[in-house]
C-alpha positions in Angstrom: -0.1 -0.4 0.3 1.1 3.6 -1.1 1.9 5.6 2.5 1.9 9.3 1.9 5.2 11.1 2.6 5.6 12.6 6.4 2.2 11.1 6.9 2.6 9.8 11.3 0.9 6.7 12.0 1.4 7.5 16.0 -1.2 9.5 17.6 1.2 9.9 20.2 3.5 12.3 17.7 1.3 15.3 17.6 0.4 14.9 21.4 3.5 15.0 21.9 4.3 17.6 19.4 1.4 19.7 20.8 2.7 19.2 24.5 5.9 20.7 23.8 4.8 23.4 22.2 2.5 23.9 25.8 6.0 23.8 27.0 7.2 26.7 25.0 4.3 28.9 25.6 4.7 28.3 29.6 8.8 29.3 28.9 7.9 32.1 26.7 5.1 33.7 29.6 8.1 33.2 32.6 10.2 35.6 30.4 7.6 37.9 30.0 6.1 38.4 33.2 9.8 37.7 34.3 9.5 40.8 36.3 6.3 39.9 38.2 7.4 35.8 38.8 10.8 37.4 40.6 12.8 35.8 38.4 16.0 35.8 36.4 14.4 34.8 32.6 17.8 33.5 31.7 17.9 31.9 34.3 15.4 28.6 33.4 15.4 25.2 33.5 13.2 22.8 33.3 12.5 19.7 34.8 10.0 16.2 33.9 9.2 12.9 34.8 7.9 10.3 32.3 5.9 12.2 29.5 6.9 15.5 31.1 10.7 14.5 30.7 10.0 13.2 27.1 8.5 16.6 26.6 11.4 18.7 28.3 14.2 16.7 26.5 12.4 17.5 22.9 12.2 21.0 23.7 14.7 22.1 21.6 14.1 19.9 19.1 10.7 21.6 18.3 9.2 24.4 17.1 7.7 27.5 18.1 4.3 26.2 17.3 1.9 29.4 17.7 0.5 29.6 22.2 0.9 31.8 24.2 3.6 34.8 24.0 5.0 35.5 21.3 7.7 37.2 20.4 9.6 35.5 23.3 12.1 32.8 24.1 11.2 29.6 24.9 15.5 28.7 24.8 15.8 27.2 28.5 19.5 27.4 29.8 19.3 23.5 31.2 17.1 19.9 31.1 16.1 17.8 34.3 14.6 14.5 32.7 13.6 11.0 34.9 12.8 8.5 32.7 12.6 10.6 30.2 13.5 10.1 26.2 14.0 13.1 22.8 10.6 11.8 21.5 12.4 10.3 18.4 9.7 10.4 16.1 9.6 14.4 16.5 12.9 14.4 14.8 13.9 14.9 11.4 16.6 14.4 9.0 17.3 18.5 9.1 17.7 17.9 13.5 21.1 16.7 12.5 22.4 20.0 11.3 21.0 21.5 14.9 24.2 23.6 16.9 25.3 21.5 19.6 25.3 25.6 21.4 21.5 25.5 20.8 20.5 22.0 22.8 20.4 23.4 26.4 22.6 21.3 29.3 20.1 18.0 29.5 21.1 15.3 32.8 18.9 12.1 32.6 18.4 9.5 35.2 16.8 5.9 33.5 16.1 3.2 36.2 17.5 0.0 34.3 14.6 -1.9 34.8 12.3 1.0 33.9 9.7 -1.2 31.9 7.7 2.0 30.1 10.4 4.4 29.0 12.9 1.7 28.5 16.5 2.6 29.6 17.9 2.1 25.9 15.7 5.0 25.1 17.7 7.1 28.2 20.9 5.8 26.2 19.9 6.3 22.7 19.0 10.3 24.0 22.5 10.6 25.3 24.0 9.1 22.3 21.7 11.3 20.0 23.4 14.7 21.9 27.0 13.6 22.2 26.5 13.0 18.0 25.1 16.7 17.9 28.7 18.2 19.9 27.1 18.0 23.5 29.4 17.8 25.7 30.0 15.7 28.1 29.8 18.2 30.9 25.9 19.4 28.8 25.6 15.7 28.0 24.5 13.2 31.3 23.1 10.3 32.0 22.9 8.4 35.1 21.5 5.1 35.6 19.5 3.7 39.1 20.2 0.0 39.2 17.8 -1.5 40.2 15.4 0.9 39.6 11.8 1.1 38.1 9.8 4.0 36.3 10.7 7.4 37.6 13.8 5.8 39.3 13.1 6.1 42.7 9.1 5.3 43.4 9.1 1.3 43.4 11.5 0.9 46.2 12.2 2.6 49.4 15.7 1.1 49.5 16.7 2.2 45.7 14.5 5.9 46.5 17.0 6.3 49.6 20.3 5.3 47.3 19.4 7.1 44.4 18.3 9.8 45.9 21.5 10.2 48.6 23.3 10.0 45.3 22.2 11.5 43.0 20.8 14.7 44.6 24.3 16.5 44.8 25.1 15.5 41.1 21.5 17.0 40.1 22.1 20.5 42.3 25.8 20.5 41.2 24.1 20.6 36.9 21.5 23.2 37.6 24.6 25.6 39.6 26.5 24.8 36.9 24.2 25.7 34.2 22.3 27.7 36.1 
């Protein structure tokens, strides 16, 4: 059967793209209202878990969309993802030419026993960002042994160990990039 070029068969592609558009609109809103919100519009980080992590990881690879605070930037200074990935179905061949400097520093945390966002997807994102030239200091992947989906949450022992080990790394990552 003939399939028209550019047709997506995964309904999730549109849902993820629309969610990324909404996240970009939220960042633009924060930039537009930075003074009244009491924030530095040049030091915004995003964090997400599961679907939110997919959205935060995919921000640099999706156009602006047409909602909320047009004319303001949606760039972020750092992105943290827990059980997420760059949504591969949003990528186009042209994305290979994205300059590494336009990709915000990215810290991904994956449980090695995650059965929803499989650990290889975190490794795929790490490798993809490296192929774009994103340096190790700006592209970090932490694998939590025994961690399930959203790493801490499945086991009290894994929770305590993951938090104790990862908290200083996450805080250091944010301090370095914000």
